[in-house]
C-alpha positions in Angstrom: -45.1 48.4 27.2 -44.3 49.6 23.7 -44.2 47.2 20.7 -40.5 47.6 20.4 -40.0 46.8 24.1 -42.4 43.8 23.9 -40.6 42.4 20.9 -37.2 42.9 22.6 -38.5 41.2 25.8 -39.8 38.3 23.8 -36.4 38.0 22.1 -34.7 37.9 25.5 -36.9 35.1 26.5 -35.3 33.0 23.7 -31.8 33.6 25.0 -30.1 30.7 26.7 -31.1 31.7 30.3 -32.4 29.2 32.8 -35.9 28.0 32.1 -36.9 30.0 35.2 -35.4 33.4 35.0 -36.9 36.8 35.8 -36.1 39.4 33.1 -35.3 43.0 34.0 -34.7 46.0 31.8 -33.7 49.7 32.0 -33.2 52.5 29.5 -29.9 54.3 29.7 -29.2 58.0 29.1 -28.7 57.4 25.4 -32.1 55.7 25.1 -30.6 52.2 24.8 -32.7 49.5 26.4 -30.7 46.9 28.4 -32.1 43.5 29.5 -30.7 41.1 32.0 -31.7 38.1 34.1 -29.0 39.1 36.7 -29.6 42.9 37.3 -26.4 44.6 38.6 -27.7 48.1 39.3 -30.7 49.7 40.8 -32.0 51.1 37.5 -33.2 47.6 36.3 -36.9 47.0 36.6 -38.6 43.6 36.6 -40.7 43.0 33.4 -41.1 39.2 33.4 -41.3 37.2 36.6 -41.0 33.5 36.5 -39.2 32.5 39.7 -40.2 31.9 43.2 -39.1 34.3 45.9 -36.4 31.9 47.0 -35.1 31.6 43.5 -35.1 35.4 43.1 -32.9 35.7 46.2 -30.5 33.2 44.7 -30.3 35.4 41.5 -29.7 38.5 43.7 -26.9 36.6 45.5 -25.4 35.6 42.2 -25.5 39.2 41.0 -23.7 40.4 44.1 -20.9 37.9 43.5 -20.2 39.4 40.0 -16.9 41.2 39.8 -17.3 44.7 41.1 -15.8 47.1 38.6 -14.0 50.2 39.9 -13.8 53.3 37.7 -10.4 55.0 37.9 -11.6 57.7 35.5 -14.7 58.4 37.6 -12.7 58.3 40.8 -10.2 60.7 39.5 -12.9 63.1 38.1 -14.7 63.4 41.4 -11.9 62.6 43.9 -11.6 66.1 45.4 -15.3 66.4 46.0 -15.4 63.0 47.6 -12.4 63.6 49.7 -13.8 66.9 51.0 -17.2 65.4 51.8 -15.6 62.3 53.4 -13.4 64.5 55.6 -16.2 66.8 56.6 -18.7 64.1 57.5 -16.3 61.4 58.7 -17.2 58.8 56.1 -14.7 56.4 54.4 -14.0 57.9 50.9 -13.8 54.4 49.5 -17.3 53.8 50.7 -18.5 57.0 48.9 -16.8 55.9 45.7 -18.4 52.5 46.0 -21.9 54.0 46.5 -21.5 56.4 43.6 -20.3 53.5 41.3 -23.3 51.3 42.3 -25.8 54.2 42.1 -24.9 56.1 39.0 -21.6 54.8 37.6 -20.3 58.4 38.1 -22.9 59.9 35.8 -24.0 63.2 37.4 -27.0 63.3 35.0 -28.4 59.9 36.0 -32.1 59.7 36.8 -33.8 56.5 38.0 -37.4 55.6 37.2 -38.2 56.3 40.8 -36.9 59.9 40.5 -33.5 59.5 42.2 -31.0 62.0 40.7 -27.3 62.4 40.2 -24.1 60.8 41.4 -25.5 59.4 44.6 -29.1 59.1 43.3 -30.8 61.4 45.8 -34.6 61.2 46.0 -36.2 64.6 46.0 -37.2 64.3 49.7 -33.7 63.3 50.7 -32.3 66.2 48.7 -34.7 68.6 50.5 -33.9 67.1 53.9 -30.2 67.8 53.4 -30.5 71.2 51.7 -29.5 70.1 48.2 -31.0 72.6 45.9 -29.6 71.1 42.7 -29.1 67.3 42.7 -27.4 67.4 39.3 -24.6 69.5 40.8 -21.9 67.0 41.7 -20.7 69.0 44.8 -24.2 69.4 46.2 -25.1 65.8 45.4 -22.0 64.2 46.9 -22.3 66.4 50.0 -26.0 65.6 50.5 -25.5 61.9 49.9 -22.5 61.8 52.3 -24.4 63.5 55.0 -27.3 61.0 54.6 -24.8 58.1 54.7 -23.1 59.6 57.8 -26.5 59.8 59.5 -27.3 56.2 58.6 -24.0 55.0 60.0 -24.7 56.8 63.3 -28.3 55.5 63.3 -27.1 51.9 62.9 -24.0 52.1 65.2 -21.5 52.2 62.4 -22.8 48.9 61.0 -21.8 49.4 57.4 -24.0 46.6 56.0 -27.2 48.1 57.6 -26.2 51.7 56.6 -25.7 50.6 53.0 -29.0 48.6 53.1 -30.8 51.7 54.4 -29.3 53.9 51.7 -30.8 51.5 49.2 -34.1 50.5 50.8 -34.6 53.3 53.4 -33.9 53.3 57.1 -37.5 52.4 57.9 -37.2 49.2 55.9 -34.2 48.2 57.9 -35.9 49.0 61.2 -39.1 47.3 60.2 -37.1 44.1 59.4 -35.6 43.9 62.9 -32.5 45.9 62.2 -31.4 43.5 59.5 -31.0 43.7 55.7 -34.5 43.8 54.1 -35.2 40.7 52.0 -35.6 42.7 48.8 -33.8 41.3 45.7 -32.3 44.7 44.9 -31.0 45.3 48.4 -29.7 41.7 48.8 -27.6 42.3 45.7 -26.8 45.9 46.4 -25.2 45.5 49.9 -22.4 43.0 49.1 -21.8 44.8 45.8 -21.1 48.1 47.5 -19.0 46.4 50.2 -17.0 44.7 47.5 -16.5 47.9 45.6 -15.4 49.6 48.9 -12.6 47.1 49.3 -11.5 47.5 45.8 -11.5 51.3 46.0 -9.4 51.2 49.2 -6.7 49.4 47.2 -6.6 52.3 44.6 -7.1 55.3 46.9 
């Protein structure tokens, strides 16, 4: 941890959060470091842990209840690509917009610390699996991510919650936990957030 980051993290500790609050951070594309005790996207990484597992699940649940923000500008920019992929692979376009919003906020240049790339945050192995040569290319990224989501929906008998959980945590994690949402903080927050966004996008499509 750099001195700047350490000082920033210490400063965050003095903010009026709960006495027991995990602190997360991520650096955006402009190099700005963001901190939060209620992470609302998968780019956040835990830097200070002070809560029990049960408390962390409560924080994740609280994050999932935060208002899901649709992006009309993002939707308009990539609408044709989403519609084409949705029609080709038989996936609800509102669900695709929801996943893109949760994953990258419609930023085709987004890269996570784990190496996920582009609008639908494809990991290199997933991109290779679906023939995506350039994950930064919006058309390829959306098509590959939609194919993956379509396969997940088929794998889990069109159970959207499990398919979305698998998109976030991997299908093996869902299977390993008895075909249920894995008890990971990120996934517990991610699934209801995406489903909420899906409902909201349906109202504007």
